N, CA, C, O and the ligand as a Tripos MOL2 file, in Angstrom:
@<TRIPOS>MOLECULE
protein
  245   243    62     0     0
PROTEIN
NO_CHARGES

@<TRIPOS>ATOM
      1 N           0.0670   32.0610   29.3380 N.3       1 MET1
      2 CA         -1.3840   32.7690   29.7080 C.3       1 MET1
      3 C          -2.0140   33.1590   28.3150 C.2       1 MET1
      4 O          -1.2860   33.6980   27.4820 O.2       1 MET1
      5 N          -3.3010   32.9130   28.0400 N.am      2 VAL2
      6 CA         -4.0620   33.3230   26.7490 C.3       2 VAL2
      7 C          -4.8080   34.5950   27.2020 C.2       2 VAL2
      8 O          -5.4750   34.6380   28.2360 O.2       2 VAL2
      9 N          -4.6590   35.5360   26.4240 N.am      3 PRO3
     10 CA         -5.5310   36.7310   26.7730 C.3       3 PRO3
     11 C          -6.9670   36.5270   26.7570 C.2       3 PRO3
     12 O          -7.4420   35.8240   25.8650 O.2       3 PRO3
     13 N          -7.7140   37.0510   27.6280 N.am      4 ARG4
     14 CA         -9.1110   36.6610   27.6690 C.3       4 ARG4
     15 C          -9.7650   37.0620   26.4990 C.2       4 ARG4
     16 O         -10.8830   36.5580   26.3920 O.2       4 ARG4
     17 N          -9.4380   37.7910   25.6060 N.am      5 ILE5
     18 CA        -10.1420   38.2650   24.3020 C.3       5 ILE5
     19 C         -10.2250   37.2430   23.3480 C.2       5 ILE5
     20 O         -11.1080   37.2040   22.4920 O.2       5 ILE5
     21 N          -9.3650   36.4440   23.4650 N.am      6 LEU6
     22 CA         -9.1890   35.2640   22.3860 C.3       6 LEU6
     23 C         -10.1920   34.2460   23.0200 C.2       6 LEU6
     24 O         -10.5290   33.3210   22.2810 O.2       6 LEU6
     25 N         -10.6770   34.2770   24.1790 N.am      7 CYS7
     26 CA        -11.6170   33.2200   24.6370 C.3       7 CYS7
     27 C         -13.0180   33.5100   24.5010 C.2       7 CYS7
     28 O         -13.8940   32.7560   24.9250 O.2       7 CYS7
     29 N         -13.2480   34.6730   23.8710 N.am      8 GLU8
     30 CA        -14.7230   35.1950   23.7710 C.3       8 GLU8
     31 C         -15.6760   34.2480   23.1400 C.2       8 GLU8
     32 O         -16.8200   34.0330   23.5400 O.2       8 GLU8
     33 N         -15.1070   33.7120   22.1340 N.am      9 VAL9
     34 CA        -15.8770   32.5450   21.2700 C.3       9 VAL9
     35 C         -15.4240   31.2510   21.9090 C.2       9 VAL9
     36 O         -14.2650   30.8510   21.7910 O.2       9 VAL9
     37 N         -16.4140   30.5610   22.6330 N.am     10 SER10
     38 CA        -15.8500   29.3260   23.1800 C.3      10 SER10
     39 C         -15.2930   28.2330   22.1490 C.2      10 SER10
     40 O         -14.4160   27.4350   22.4780 O.2      10 SER10
     41 N         -15.7650   28.2560   21.1120 N.am     11 ASP11
     42 CA        -15.3670   27.3720   19.9740 C.3      11 ASP11
     43 C         -13.9520   27.4640   19.6320 C.2      11 ASP11
     44 O         -13.4010   26.4260   19.2640 O.2      11 ASP11
     45 N         -13.3390   28.4480   19.6890 N.am     12 VAL12
     46 CA        -11.9800   28.5550   19.2290 C.3      12 VAL12
     47 C         -11.0910   28.6350   20.4560 C.2      12 VAL12
     48 O          -9.9470   29.0660   20.3180 O.2      12 VAL12
     49 N         -11.5590   28.2290   21.7150 N.am     13 CYS13
     50 CA        -10.8210   28.4910   22.7620 C.3      13 CYS13
     51 C         -10.6660   26.8520   23.1910 C.2      13 CYS13
     52 O         -10.9320   26.4500   24.3240 O.2      13 CYS13
     53 N         -10.3440   26.2620   22.4470 N.am     14 THR14
     54 CA        -10.0350   24.7650   22.6690 C.3      14 THR14
     55 C          -8.5940   24.3520   22.6670 C.2      14 THR14
     56 O          -8.3090   23.1570   22.5920 O.2      14 THR14
     57 N          -7.7870   25.1600   22.7370 N.am     15 VAL15
     58 CA         -6.2600   24.9930   22.5800 C.3      15 VAL15
     59 C          -5.8450   23.9400   23.5820 C.2      15 VAL15
     60 O          -5.1000   23.0210   23.2410 O.2      15 VAL15
     61 N          -6.3600   24.0680   24.9360 N.am     16 GLY16
     62 CA         -5.9010   23.2530   25.8770 C.3      16 GLY16
     63 C          -6.4170   21.7700   25.6700 C.2      16 GLY16
     64 O          -5.7540   20.7700   25.9420 O.2      16 GLY16
     65 N          -7.6140   21.7770   25.1840 N.am     17 ASP17
     66 CA         -8.2110   20.3260   24.9670 C.3      17 ASP17
     67 C          -7.7070   19.7740   23.7870 C.2      17 ASP17
     68 O          -7.2370   18.6360   23.7980 O.2      17 ASP17
     69 N          -7.7530   20.4920   22.7060 N.am     18 GLY18
     70 CA         -7.5600   19.9620   21.3540 C.3      18 GLY18
     71 C          -5.9160   19.8300   20.9430 C.2      18 GLY18
     72 O          -5.5720   19.3220   19.8750 O.2      18 GLY18
     73 N          -5.2110   20.2140   21.6680 N.am     19 PHE19
     74 CA         -3.8270   20.2060   21.3380 C.3      19 PHE19
     75 C          -2.9740   19.7960   22.5850 C.2      19 PHE19
     76 O          -2.3900   20.6420   23.2620 O.2      19 PHE19
     77 N          -2.9270   18.3350   22.8790 N.am     20 ASP20
     78 CA         -2.5380   17.9070   23.8320 C.3      20 ASP20
     79 C          -1.1770   16.9770   23.6140 C.2      20 ASP20
     80 O          -0.9080   15.9680   24.2660 O.2      20 ASP20
     81 N          -0.4960   17.4700   22.6980 N.am     21 VAL21
     82 CA          0.5130   16.6850   22.2630 C.3      21 VAL21
     83 C           1.6440   16.8930   23.4050 C.2      21 VAL21
     84 O           2.0310   18.0030   23.7700 O.2      21 VAL21
     85 N           2.1060   15.6770   23.9050 N.am     22 ASN22
     86 CA          3.0120   15.6820   25.1420 C.3      22 ASN22
     87 C           4.2460   15.3690   24.5720 C.2      22 ASN22
     88 O           4.2420   14.4110   23.7990 O.2      22 ASN22
     89 N           5.4260   16.0170   24.7920 N.am     23 ILE23
     90 CA          6.5570   15.7690   24.3250 C.3      23 ILE23
     91 C           7.1870   14.3690   24.5900 C.2      23 ILE23
     92 O           7.9700   13.7880   23.8380 O.2      23 ILE23
     93 N           6.6830   13.8990   25.8600 N.am     24 SER24
     94 CA          7.2750   12.5960   26.2260 C.3      24 SER24
     95 C           6.4230   11.4750   25.2780 C.2      24 SER24
     96 O           6.8180   10.3110   25.2020 O.2      24 SER24
     97 N           5.3050   11.9140   24.6180 N.am     25 GLU25
     98 CA          4.7090   10.8290   23.7310 C.3      25 GLU25
     99 C           5.2370   10.8250   22.4090 C.2      25 GLU25
    100 O           4.9150    9.9480   21.6080 O.2      25 GLU25
    101 N           6.0650   11.7870   22.1110 N.am     26 ILE26
    102 CA          6.5160   11.8410   20.5610 C.3      26 ILE26
    103 C           7.8290   10.7450   20.7050 C.2      26 ILE26
    104 O           8.6520   10.6980   21.6200 O.2      26 ILE26
    105 N           7.7470    9.9590   19.5940 N.am     27 GLU27
    106 CA          8.6100    8.7970   19.6880 C.3      27 GLU27
    107 C          10.2110    9.1410   19.2840 C.2      27 GLU27
    108 O          10.5790    9.3640   18.1310 O.2      27 GLU27
    109 N          11.0540    9.1400   20.4240 N.am     28 ALA28
    110 CA         12.3860    9.4920   20.0490 C.3      28 ALA28
    111 C          12.8630    8.1410   19.3910 C.2      28 ALA28
    112 O          12.2820    7.0870   19.6520 O.2      28 ALA28
    113 N          13.9710    8.2030   18.5020 N.am     29 ALA29
    114 CA         14.6710    7.0530   18.1300 C.3      29 ALA29
    115 C          16.0250    7.0970   18.1990 C.2      29 ALA29
    116 O          16.5240    8.2220   18.1530 O.2      29 ALA29
    117 N          16.7260    6.1890   18.2950 N.am     30 ASP30
    118 CA         18.2540    6.1310   18.2660 C.3      30 ASP30
    119 C          18.7870    6.1270   16.7910 C.2      30 ASP30
    120 O          18.2580    5.4070   15.9440 O.2      30 ASP30
    121 N          19.7720    6.8910   16.5240 N.am     31 TYR31
    122 CA         20.4220    7.1750   15.3490 C.3      31 TYR31
    123 C          21.8750    6.9780   15.5140 C.2      31 TYR31
    124 O          22.4130    7.1460   16.6090 O.2      31 TYR31
    125 N          22.5890    6.5920   14.3480 N.am     32 GLU32
    126 CA         23.8170    6.5210   14.1390 C.3      32 GLU32
    127 C          24.4570    7.2570   12.9950 C.2      32 GLU32
    128 O          24.0860    6.9340   11.8660 O.2      32 GLU32
    129 N          25.3530    8.1850   13.1190 N.am     33 CYS33
    130 CA         25.7870    8.8240   12.1340 C.3      33 CYS33
    131 C          26.7720    7.9300   11.0320 C.2      33 CYS33
    132 O          27.6910    7.1800   11.3630 O.2      33 CYS33
    133 N          26.3660    8.1940    9.7890 N.am     34 GLU34
    134 CA         27.4230    7.2380    8.8570 C.3      34 GLU34
    135 C          28.6350    7.8420    8.7500 C.2      34 GLU34
    136 O          29.5760    7.1610    8.3430 O.2      34 GLU34
    137 N          28.8330    9.1890    9.0830 N.am     35 GLU35
    138 CA         29.8430    9.8780    8.7000 C.3      35 GLU35
    139 C          30.9940    9.6450    9.9710 C.2      35 GLU35
    140 O          32.0910    9.1100    9.8090 O.2      35 GLU35
    141 N          30.4540   10.1890   11.2900 N.am     36 CYS36
    142 CA         31.5920   10.0700   12.3270 C.3      36 CYS36
    143 C          31.2130    9.2620   13.2520 C.2      36 CYS36
    144 O          31.7800    9.3140   14.3430 O.2      36 CYS36
    145 N          30.1530    8.3250   13.0160 N.am     37 GLY37
    146 CA         29.7670    7.1520   14.1030 C.3      37 GLY37
    147 C          29.3270    7.7330   15.3830 C.2      37 GLY37
    148 O          29.5700    7.0680   16.3900 O.2      37 GLY37
    149 N          28.7340    8.8380   15.5120 N.am     38 ASN38
    150 CA         28.2000    9.3480   16.5890 C.3      38 ASN38
    151 C          26.8980    8.9210   16.8000 C.2      38 ASN38
    152 O          26.0740    9.1020   15.9040 O.2      38 ASN38
    153 N          26.5330    8.3070   17.9830 N.am     39 LYS39
    154 CA         25.2400    7.7980   18.2700 C.3      39 LYS39
    155 C          24.4280    8.8270   19.0810 C.2      39 LYS39
    156 O          24.8860    9.3370   20.1030 O.2      39 LYS39
    157 N          23.2650    9.1020   18.6140 N.am     40 PHE40
    158 CA         22.4970   10.0550   19.5060 C.3      40 PHE40
    159 C          20.8220    9.6730   19.5160 C.2      40 PHE40
    160 O          20.3310    8.8260   18.7710 O.2      40 PHE40
    161 N          20.2330   10.2880   20.2820 N.am     41 ARG41
    162 CA         18.7390   10.1400   20.1290 C.3      41 ARG41
    163 C          18.1440   11.5460   19.5030 C.2      41 ARG41
    164 O          18.4780   12.6940   19.7950 O.2      41 ARG41
    165 N          17.2630   11.1460   18.6530 N.am     42 ALA42
    166 CA         16.5690   12.3760   18.0540 C.3      42 ALA42
    167 C          15.0560   12.2640   17.7790 C.2      42 ALA42
    168 O          14.5450   11.1640   17.9930 O.2      42 ALA42
    169 N          14.3320   13.2000   17.3630 N.am     43 VAL43
    170 CA         12.9570   13.0780   17.0500 C.3      43 VAL43
    171 C          12.7420   13.8250   15.7420 C.2      43 VAL43
    172 O          13.4370   14.8070   15.4800 O.2      43 VAL43
    173 N          11.8450   13.4080   14.9580 N.am     44 GLY44
    174 CA         11.7660   14.1000   13.8730 C.3      44 GLY44
    175 C          12.0420   13.3920   12.5470 C.2      44 GLY44
    176 O          12.4340   12.2250   12.5710 O.2      44 GLY44
    177 N          11.8680   14.0000   11.4550 N.am     45 LYS45
    178 CA         12.1460   13.2810   10.1160 C.3      45 LYS45
    179 C          13.5120   13.9840    9.5440 C.2      45 LYS45
    180 O          14.2730   13.4250    8.7530 O.2      45 LYS45
    181 N          13.6780   15.1680   10.0190 N.am     46 ASP46
    182 CA         14.8520   15.8460    9.4950 C.3      46 ASP46
    183 C          16.0930   15.6790   10.5890 C.2      46 ASP46
    184 O          16.4480   16.5990   11.3270 O.2      46 ASP46
    185 N          16.5460   14.6860   10.5790 N.am     47 VAL47
    186 CA         17.4740   14.3130   11.5800 C.3      47 VAL47
    187 C          18.7540   14.5740   11.0280 C.2      47 VAL47
    188 O          19.1280   14.0710    9.9690 O.2      47 VAL47
    189 N          19.5020   15.4200   11.7820 N.am     48 LYS48
    190 CA         21.0230   15.7150   11.5170 C.3      48 LYS48
    191 C          21.8830   15.2210   12.7900 C.2      48 LYS48
    192 O          21.4580   15.2130   13.9450 O.2      48 LYS48
    193 N          23.1340   14.8210   12.3860 N.am     49 CYS49
    194 CA         24.0690   14.4270   13.5450 C.3      49 CYS49
    195 C          24.3880   15.7900   14.1610 C.2      49 CYS49
    196 O          24.7380   16.8030   13.5570 O.2      49 CYS49
    197 N          24.1870   15.6160   15.5730 N.am     50 PRO50
    198 CA         24.6500   16.8300   16.4660 C.3      50 PRO50
    199 C          26.1120   17.1950   16.4590 C.2      50 PRO50
    200 O          26.4940   18.2160   17.0310 O.2      50 PRO50
    201 N          27.0040   16.3270   15.7760 N.am     51 SER51
    202 CA         28.4090   16.3000   16.0480 C.3      51 SER51
    203 C          28.8900   16.8780   14.7470 C.2      51 SER51
    204 O          29.7270   17.7800   14.7560 O.2      51 SER51
    205 N          28.3980   16.4010   13.6350 N.am     52 CYS52
    206 CA         29.0510   16.7400   12.2810 C.3      52 CYS52
    207 C          27.9870   17.4200   11.3220 C.2      52 CYS52
    208 O          28.3020   17.9040   10.2350 O.2      52 CYS52
    209 N          26.9280   17.4130   11.7370 N.am     53 ARG53
    210 CA         25.7220   18.1280   11.1030 C.3      53 ARG53
    211 C          25.2820   17.4670    9.8830 C.2      53 ARG53
    212 O          24.4060   18.0030    9.2050 O.2      53 ARG53
    213 N          25.8070   16.3380    9.5270 N.am     54 THR54
    214 CA         25.2740   15.6630    8.2110 C.3      54 THR54
    215 C          23.9410   14.9420    8.3210 C.2      54 THR54
    216 O          23.5920   14.4680    9.4030 O.2      54 THR54
    217 N          23.3150   14.8610    7.4150 N.am     55 ARG55
    218 CA         22.0920   14.2770    7.2210 C.3      55 ARG55
    219 C          22.2090   12.7340    7.0360 C.2      55 ARG55
    220 O          21.1680   12.0780    6.9850 O.2      55 ARG55
    221 N          23.4150   12.1240    6.9350 N.am     56 ASN56
    222 CA         23.7710   10.9250    6.5660 C.3      56 ASN56
    223 C          23.6800   10.1280    7.8230 C.2      56 ASN56
    224 O          24.7030    9.7240    8.3750 O.2      56 ASN56
    225 N          22.6690    9.9240    8.2220 N.am     57 VAL57
    226 CA         22.4570    9.0600    9.5610 C.3      57 VAL57
    227 C          21.5420    7.9710    9.2910 C.2      57 VAL57
    228 O          20.7240    7.9940    8.3710 O.2      57 VAL57
    229 N          21.7050    6.9410   10.1750 N.am     58 LYS58
    230 CA         20.9420    5.7940   10.0970 C.3      58 LYS58
    231 C          20.1480    5.4920   11.4280 C.2      58 LYS58
    232 O          20.7350    5.4950   12.5090 O.2      58 LYS58
    233 N          18.7790    5.2280   11.3190 N.am     59 LYS59
    234 CA         18.0510    4.9090   12.3560 C.3      59 LYS59
    235 C          18.4060    3.5260   12.9660 C.2      59 LYS59
    236 O          18.5280    2.5500   12.2250 O.2      59 LYS59
    237 N          18.5600    3.4400   14.2110 N.am     60 LEU60
    238 CA         18.7860    2.1820   15.0110 C.3      60 LEU60
    239 C          17.4480    1.5310   15.4310 C.2      60 LEU60
    240 O          16.7030    2.1950   16.1510 O.2      60 LEU60
    241 N          17.1030    0.3710   15.0710 N.am     61 GLU61
    242 CA         15.8860   -0.2490   15.6340 C.3      61 GLU61
    243 C          16.1450   -1.0430   16.7780 C.2      61 GLU61
    244 O          15.2210   -1.6200   17.3500 O.2      61 GLU61
    245 ZN         28.3050   12.7070   12.6390 Zn       62 ZN62
@<TRIPOS>BOND
     1     1     2 1
     2     2     3 1
     3     3     4 2
     4     3     5 am
     5     5     6 1
     6     6     7 1
     7     7     8 2
     8     7     9 am
     9     9    10 1
    10    10    11 1
    11    11    12 2
    12    11    13 am
    13    13    14 1
    14    14    15 1
    15    15    16 2
    16    15    17 am
    17    17    18 1
    18    18    19 1
    19    19    20 2
    20    19    21 am
    21    21    22 1
    22    22    23 1
    23    23    24 2
    24    23    25 am
    25    25    26 1
    26    26    27 1
    27    27    28 2
    28    27    29 am
    29    29    30 1
    30    30    31 1
    31    31    32 2
    32    31    33 am
    33    33    34 1
    34    34    35 1
    35    35    36 2
    36    35    37 am
    37    37    38 1
    38    38    39 1
    39    39    40 2
    40    39    41 am
    41    41    42 1
    42    42    43 1
    43    43    44 2
    44    43    45 am
    45    45    46 1
    46    46    47 1
    47    47    48 2
    48    47    49 am
    49    49    50 1
    50    50    51 1
    51    51    52 2
    52    51    53 am
    53    53    54 1
    54    54    55 1
    55    55    56 2
    56    55    57 am
    57    57    58 1
    58    58    59 1
    59    59    60 2
    60    59    61 am
    61    61    62 1
    62    62    63 1
    63    63    64 2
    64    63    65 am
    65    65    66 1
    66    66    67 1
    67    67    68 2
    68    67    69 am
    69    69    70 1
    70    70    71 1
    71    71    72 2
    72    71    73 am
    73    73    74 1
    74    74    75 1
    75    75    76 2
    76    75    77 am
    77    77    78 1
    78    78    79 1
    79    79    80 2
    80    79    81 am
    81    81    82 1
    82    82    83 1
    83    83    84 2
    84    83    85 am
    85    85    86 1
    86    86    87 1
    87    87    88 2
    88    87    89 am
    89    89    90 1
    90    90    91 1
    91    91    92 2
    92    91    93 am
    93    93    94 1
    94    94    95 1
    95    95    96 2
    96    95    97 am
    97    97    98 1
    98    98    99 1
    99    99   100 2
   100    99   101 am
   101   101   102 1
   102   102   103 1
   103   103   104 2
   104   103   105 am
   105   105   106 1
   106   106   107 1
   107   107   108 2
   108   107   109 am
   109   109   110 1
   110   110   111 1
   111   111   112 2
   112   111   113 am
   113   113   114 1
   114   114   115 1
   115   115   116 2
   116   115   117 am
   117   117   118 1
   118   118   119 1
   119   119   120 2
   120   119   121 am
   121   121   122 1
   122   122   123 1
   123   123   124 2
   124   123   125 am
   125   125   126 1
   126   126   127 1
   127   127   128 2
   128   127   129 am
   129   129   130 1
   130   130   131 1
   131   131   132 2
   132   131   133 am
   133   133   134 1
   134   134   135 1
   135   135   136 2
   136   135   137 am
   137   137   138 1
   138   138   139 1
   139   139   140 2
   140   139   141 am
   141   141   142 1
   142   142   143 1
   143   143   144 2
   144   143   145 am
   145   145   146 1
   146   146   147 1
   147   147   148 2
   148   147   149 am
   149   149   150 1
   150   150   151 1
   151   151   152 2
   152   151   153 am
   153   153   154 1
   154   154   155 1
   155   155   156 2
   156   155   157 am
   157   157   158 1
   158   158   159 1
   159   159   160 2
   160   159   161 am
   161   161   162 1
   162   162   163 1
   163   163   164 2
   164   163   165 am
   165   165   166 1
   166   166   167 1
   167   167   168 2
   168   167   169 am
   169   169   170 1
   170   170   171 1
   171   171   172 2
   172   171   173 am
   173   173   174 1
   174   174   175 1
   175   175   176 2
   176   175   177 am
   177   177   178 1
   178   178   179 1
   179   179   180 2
   180   179   181 am
   181   181   182 1
   182   182   183 1
   183   183   184 2
   184   183   185 am
   185   185   186 1
   186   186   187 1
   187   187   188 2
   188   187   189 am
   189   189   190 1
   190   190   191 1
   191   191   192 2
   192   191   193 am
   193   193   194 1
   194   194   195 1
   195   195   196 2
   196   195   197 am
   197   197   198 1
   198   198   199 1
   199   199   200 2
   200   199   201 am
   201   201   202 1
   202   202   203 1
   203   203   204 2
   204   203   205 am
   205   205   206 1
   206   206   207 1
   207   207   208 2
   208   207   209 am
   209   209   210 1
   210   210   211 1
   211   211   212 2
   212   211   213 am
   213   213   214 1
   214   214   215 1
   215   215   216 2
   216   215   217 am
   217   217   218 1
   218   218   219 1
   219   219   220 2
   220   219   221 am
   221   221   222 1
   222   222   223 1
   223   223   224 2
   224   223   225 am
   225   225   226 1
   226   226   227 1
   227   227   228 2
   228   227   229 am
   229   229   230 1
   230   230   231 1
   231   231   232 2
   232   231   233 am
   233   233   234 1
   234   234   235 1
   235   235   236 2
   236   235   237 am
   237   237   238 1
   238   238   239 1
   239   239   240 2
   240   239   241 am
   241   241   242 1
   242   242   243 1
   243   243   244 2
@<TRIPOS>SUBSTRUCTURE
     1 MET1         2 RESIDUE 1 A MET
     2 VAL2         6 RESIDUE 1 A VAL
     3 PRO3        10 RESIDUE 1 A PRO
     4 ARG4        14 RESIDUE 1 A ARG
     5 ILE5        18 RESIDUE 1 A ILE
     6 LEU6        22 RESIDUE 1 A LEU
     7 CYS7        26 RESIDUE 1 A CYS
     8 GLU8        30 RESIDUE 1 A GLU
     9 VAL9        34 RESIDUE 1 A VAL
    10 SER10       38 RESIDUE 1 A SER
    11 ASP11       42 RESIDUE 1 A ASP
    12 VAL12       46 RESIDUE 1 A VAL
    13 CYS13       50 RESIDUE 1 A CYS
    14 THR14       54 RESIDUE 1 A THR
    15 VAL15       58 RESIDUE 1 A VAL
    16 GLY16       62 RESIDUE 1 A GLY
    17 ASP17       66 RESIDUE 1 A ASP
    18 GLY18       70 RESIDUE 1 A GLY
    19 PHE19       74 RESIDUE 1 A PHE
    20 ASP20       78 RESIDUE 1 A ASP
    21 VAL21       82 RESIDUE 1 A VAL
    22 ASN22       86 RESIDUE 1 A ASN
    23 ILE23       90 RESIDUE 1 A ILE
    24 SER24       94 RESIDUE 1 A SER
    25 GLU25       98 RESIDUE 1 A GLU
    26 ILE26      102 RESIDUE 1 A ILE
    27 GLU27      106 RESIDUE 1 A GLU
    28 ALA28      110 RESIDUE 1 A ALA
    29 ALA29      114 RESIDUE 1 A ALA
    30 ASP30      118 RESIDUE 1 A ASP
    31 TYR31      122 RESIDUE 1 A TYR
    32 GLU32      126 RESIDUE 1 A GLU
    33 CYS33      130 RESIDUE 1 A CYS
    34 GLU34      134 RESIDUE 1 A GLU
    35 GLU35      138 RESIDUE 1 A GLU
    36 CYS36      142 RESIDUE 1 A CYS
    37 GLY37      146 RESIDUE 1 A GLY
    38 ASN38      150 RESIDUE 1 A ASN
    39 LYS39      154 RESIDUE 1 A LYS
    40 PHE40      158 RESIDUE 1 A PHE
    41 ARG41      162 RESIDUE 1 A ARG
    42 ALA42      166 RESIDUE 1 A ALA
    43 VAL43      170 RESIDUE 1 A VAL
    44 GLY44      174 RESIDUE 1 A GLY
    45 LYS45      178 RESIDUE 1 A LYS
    46 ASP46      182 RESIDUE 1 A ASP
    47 VAL47      186 RESIDUE 1 A VAL
    48 LYS48      190 RESIDUE 1 A LYS
    49 CYS49      194 RESIDUE 1 A CYS
    50 PRO50      198 RESIDUE 1 A PRO
    51 SER51      202 RESIDUE 1 A SER
    52 CYS52      206 RESIDUE 1 A CYS
    53 ARG53      210 RESIDUE 1 A ARG
    54 THR54      214 RESIDUE 1 A THR
    55 ARG55      218 RESIDUE 1 A ARG
    56 ASN56      222 RESIDUE 1 A ASN
    57 VAL57      226 RESIDUE 1 A VAL
    58 LYS58      230 RESIDUE 1 A LYS
    59 LYS59      234 RESIDUE 1 A LYS
    60 LEU60      238 RESIDUE 1 A LEU
    61 GLU61      242 RESIDUE 1 A GLU
    62 ZN62       245 GROUP 0 **** ****
């Protein structure tokens, strides 16, 4: 819920229209950990293995 006072200026009350990033539209990728061989899906650039927490992972295409 957005407090009404933040919407007094209509130009700044565009959060709903201008920020419609849907989590399902973000590209998730499959990764494989080089350390423990764990395969997992992750989103983002700073991907860490959920098992051993290393960043030594490779993207599977
Ligand atoms: Zn790992």
